[in-house]
N, C-alpha and C positions, 0 to 999 in steps of 0.2 A: 447850343455855339453854333456860331455862323462857321462853314465853311469854305475853303475857295479852290475851283478846281479850273483845270486845262487840260485837252482832250484833243484828240486829231476828230476832224469829222469829215464826212462828206456831203455836197449839196448837189445842182443841177449845174455851180460853177467850182466842182471840181473838189480839190482834198482840201483842206480848211483847220482854220482851227479855232476852237471852243473853249470860252473862260465863264465862268459860272459859280454865281454865289450860293450858296445854299443855306435857307435856314437852318436851327435847330431839330426841324426836324426830315429833313433831307428833302426840301421843293427847291426848286431854284426861286428864286427871288429875280434874280438880275444875271442877264446873262449878254454880251458881245460873244458872234460871229467873227472872224478872219480868213476872204481868201486875200488872197497876194496882198493890194493895196487896197481891199474894199473892207468897209469895216460894217456891220450892221448890229445893232443893239436891241435889247426889248422894251428901251420907251417905247418903242413906233409896236407897231400890234400885229402888223403881218408883212412879209418879203417875201411877194411872189420870187422874187431872184434868187431864195434858197427854199426855196419850194415849201411857204406857206407862216405857220406859227415863229413868234419870235423865241418863247418861252420853250424852256423840255415843260413839258406837262407830264414827265411819269417822273417817281419820288424816287432819289437814288438813296440805297440802302446803305449802310454804313461799311457791311461784310463785303461788298461791290464796288469800293474806293481803291483803288489800288493807290499806294503812298505815294509814286512819283504823278501823280496827277495832283497831287496837294499843290496849291501855292499859296504865296503872302498875301497878307489885304492892301499891302501898299504895291503886288502886281497886278493884281484886280483893280484896283482905285485907278490906276496907270493908264491899262487899258479903257478901260470903264470911259475917264476923261476925256480920251482919246477921240474915243468913238465918238460924243457927244461933240465935240469939237468941228470931226469929220462931218457932223446930221447936219450941224447948221449951215456947212460952206455949200453941202447941197442947195 
């Protein structure tokens, strides 16, 4: 079963928010990072502005996922679609 997470993160751009879609084994499938009005998604392979790769390369273990980080599929899809629109505009 897929899960959707939202949590704080830090990069070269400062403090931001990550939105991650996980597969049934806890691996990231899609990801969006937001720093102010700037959005970065995993459709692009590399983002030097935020320090490298665009997709988490570590498995999320169920026992380490806090319940307040879990979001709905609708919330994830909303930010994902918005990030795709921003990529097209750039």
